[in-house]
Structure formats: C-alpha cells, structure tokens
C-alpha positions, 0 to 999 in steps of 0.5 A: 542205281545198279548197272549191268551189261546186256548181251549186245554190250549195252549198259542197262540201268536199274534205277531205284525208282524203277526197282521200287515200282517193280517190288510194289507190283511184284512183292515176291521179287523183294530181295531179288534185285541181283537176280533181276540184273543177272537175267539181263547180263546172263539170260537163257534167252532174249525175246522180242517185245511188242514195242521195241523192248527186249525180254530177258528170260532166266531159269531161277528154280524148278519151274520158275523163270525170271522175266525182265523187260528192258529197253536199249537206246543208242548209248544205254538202256534201262529195266522197265519191269520184271516178274517171276513166271511158271507159265512160259507158253506165252513167251514161247510165241515171241520171236527169239533174238538170242540165242539165234534160232536154228 
C-alpha cells in the first residue's frame, strides 16, 4: 500500500486491492501507480465530487489528464478510482475547490 498527502494535509491511501481494481477496469494505467499518487499529492486542480468525494486532476501529456477520485475522512482517506481522459468538459462543470476560483 502506498500513501501520499493531499493538499489538505490528509494522508491518502492507495491499497493494493484498490489498485488491482483500478488497473482491471483501466488497463492503460498499468505502470502508472506513481502518476496516480502524484495527481493526489500535486494536482493541477481539485474538484468536488457528487457525493463528498474529491477529484484530483493532473495534466500528464498532450491532451491527456489523470483523474483520481478519492475520499477524505477525519484522520485519513483513500483512492476510489482513477482514469485518463482527453475530455475535460464534464470536469469543467464541477465546482472547483482548489485552486480557489477567482
């Protein structure tokens, strides 16, 4: 299991079980575990999810963004899922938490 610290200072876990599930659903992420964790630790932006989760978005290469959905609790949190996307319009409709919108 790996851990990183989110922007709010919360330790976020990526258990092996979660990683296996993510890679099973999104095979293109095989070998990108570090990139997933970096997106939580150093995102380009953080968005609000629909049910209390947070969505970290990080640019990874031309036209592609890593999207990592995670949840924070009182003392720690965990990664729910992650995927790559070239379509950011649906993300743009979500409320941005960080950086604070002007």
